[in-house]
Kinemage of the C-alpha trace (Angstrom):
@kinemage 1
@onewidth
@group {chain A} dominant
@subgroup {mainchain}
@vectorlist {calphas} color= white
{ca met a 1} P -9.540 -5.949 -2.970
{ca leu a 2} L -8.315 -7.589 0.128
{ca pro a 3} L -10.371 -5.681 2.518
{ca phe a 4} L -13.530 -6.372 0.610
{ca gln a 5} L -12.736 -10.106 -0.055
{ca phe a 6} L -11.553 -10.967 3.307
{ca lys a 7} L -13.437 -8.500 5.563
{ca val a 8} L -10.324 -7.027 7.113
{ca asp a 9} L -10.204 -3.380 8.160
{ca ile a 10} L -6.756 -2.802 6.908
{ca ile a 11} L -6.595 0.809 8.207
{ca glu a 12} L -7.531 -0.266 11.749
{ca glu a 13} L -5.116 -3.111 11.687
{ca leu a 14} L -2.242 -0.959 10.516
{ca glu a 15} L -3.063 1.561 13.252
{ca lys a 16} L -2.888 -1.314 15.859
{ca ile a 17} L 0.457 -2.725 14.642
{ca leu a 18} L 2.199 0.499 13.843
{ca pro a 19} L 0.771 3.065 16.289
{ca ser a 20} L 3.559 5.531 16.012
{ca tyr a 21} L 3.359 5.835 12.190
{ca gln a 22} L 1.197 8.209 10.160
{ca leu a 23} L -0.416 6.190 7.386
{ca thr a 24} L 0.465 7.899 4.060
{ca val a 25} L -0.086 7.232 0.344
{ca pro a 26} L 2.071 8.945 -2.230
{ca ser a 27} L 0.186 10.937 -4.962
{ca phe a 28} L 1.807 8.837 -7.663
{ca val a 29} L 0.069 5.675 -6.269
{ca ile a 30} L -3.350 7.517 -6.357
{ca arg a 31} L -2.657 8.285 -10.083
{ca glu a 32} L -1.809 4.616 -10.790
{ca leu a 33} L -4.954 3.435 -9.078
{ca glu a 34} L -7.103 6.002 -11.100
{ca gly a 35} L -5.507 4.744 -14.211
{ca ile a 36} L -6.290 1.004 -13.321
{ca lys a 37} L -9.783 1.994 -12.498
{ca lys a 38} L -10.423 3.635 -15.869
{ca thr a 39} L -8.646 0.941 -17.988
{ca ala a 40} L -9.163 -2.367 -16.059
{ca lys a 41} L -12.179 -4.599 -15.888
{ca gly a 42} L -13.567 -7.112 -13.366
{ca lys a 43} L -11.603 -7.621 -10.065
{ca asp a 44} L -8.873 -5.235 -10.930
{ca lys a 45} L -11.174 -2.428 -11.551
{ca leu a 46} L -13.142 -3.278 -8.318
{ca ala a 47} L -9.771 -3.474 -6.435
{ca ala a 48} L -8.636 -0.097 -7.645
{ca ser a 49} L -12.059 1.439 -6.749
{ca ile a 50} L -11.953 0.026 -3.227
{ca ala a 51} L -8.301 1.178 -2.745
{ca leu a 52} L -9.185 4.728 -3.791
{ca lys a 53} L -12.073 4.826 -1.337
{ca met a 54} L -9.647 3.786 1.443
{ca val a 55} L -7.042 6.297 0.471
{ca tyr a 56} L -9.452 9.143 1.014
{ca ser a 57} L -10.037 8.167 4.677
{ca pro a 58} L -9.378 11.029 7.190
{ca arg a 59} L -6.797 8.680 8.748
{ca ile a 60} L -4.653 8.634 5.754
{ca lys a 61} L -2.427 11.419 4.545
{ca ile a 62} L -1.743 11.893 0.901
{ca thr a 63} L 1.676 12.935 0.218
{ca asp a 64} L 2.916 14.825 -2.988
{ca tyr a 65} L 5.922 12.768 -4.023
{ca pro a 66} L 6.974 13.004 -7.647
{ca leu a 67} L 8.201 10.122 -9.697
{ca lys a 68} L 11.697 10.750 -11.072
{ca arg a 69} L 12.051 10.640 -14.830
{ca gly a 70} L 11.411 7.223 -16.040
{ca glu a 71} L 10.888 5.766 -12.642
{ca lys a 72} L 8.256 3.057 -12.078
{ca val a 73} L 5.858 3.216 -9.182
{ca asp a 74} L 7.416 0.182 -7.379
{ca asp a 75} L 10.783 1.712 -7.740
{ca ala a 76} L 9.615 5.160 -6.251
{ca leu a 77} L 7.896 3.215 -3.334
{ca leu a 78} L 11.223 1.509 -2.619
{ca arg a 79} L 13.032 4.881 -2.682
{ca ile a 80} L 10.750 6.696 -0.317
{ca ser a 81} L 9.474 4.034 2.116
{ca lys a 82} L 10.627 3.118 5.578
{ca val a 83} L 7.564 0.850 5.974
{ca leu a 84} L 5.765 -0.553 3.035
{ca cys a 85} L 2.233 -2.287 3.135
{ca thr a 86} L 1.938 -4.716 0.084
{ca asn a 87} L 0.943 -8.211 -0.711
{ca asp a 88} L 2.904 -8.079 -4.101
{ca arg a 89} L 5.415 -10.923 -3.616
{ca glu a 90} L 8.106 -9.316 -5.902
{ca leu a 91} L 7.688 -5.866 -4.228
{ca lys a 92} L 7.942 -7.498 -0.783
{ca lys a 93} L 11.187 -9.290 -1.779
{ca arg a 94} L 12.781 -6.173 -3.084
{ca ala a 95} L 11.718 -4.173 -0.095
{ca arg a 96} L 13.282 -6.676 2.398
{ca ser a 97} L 16.469 -6.654 0.491
{ca lys a 98} L 16.634 -2.881 0.932
{ca gly a 99} L 15.891 -3.265 4.632
{ca ile a 100} L 12.450 -1.820 4.436
{ca thr a 101} L 9.978 -3.043 6.968
{ca val a 102} L 7.161 -4.859 5.037
{ca val a 103} L 3.561 -5.207 6.292
{ca tyr a 104} L 1.139 -7.574 4.414
{ca leu a 105} L -2.054 -9.496 4.891
{ca arg a 106} L -1.350 -13.093 6.122
{ca gln a 107} L -3.652 -16.014 6.038
{ca lys a 108} L -6.449 -13.693 4.900
{ca arg a 109} L -7.049 -12.745 8.457
{ca tyr a 110} L -4.491 -10.368 9.950
{ca met a 111} L -1.647 -8.056 9.191
{ca ala a 112} L 2.005 -9.304 9.615
{ca val a 113} L 5.153 -7.284 9.873
{ca glu a 114} L 8.652 -8.408 8.635
{ca gly a 115} L 11.617 -6.315 9.607
{ca his a 116} L 12.211 -3.533 12.137
{ca ser a 117} L 9.396 -1.168 12.447
{ca ser a 118} L 10.185 1.197 15.523
């Protein structure tokens, strides 16, 4: 929803601030987005649709990481991530406490990085 709402090209911005990283999305995130798109209404459905379109960009690699038995998506992201792009407050807090670099949209205009990203 963020790129649509605030007219920010998130992929381009991420490539600028993290040029040595390959942008990847785990397959379990795609499955979660597809589920949201099917069941949600309004803004959430639109946000999931936009996110799915972005994920299939040739500049993003989809990786097949399985969820562990009973594991939630956020927990799996924290398990596998070195750098995590999210605007979810609770997930950002949990990632920072684990030493994971967090990238997020700040002031509706630009991407910010917290933590070490080299």
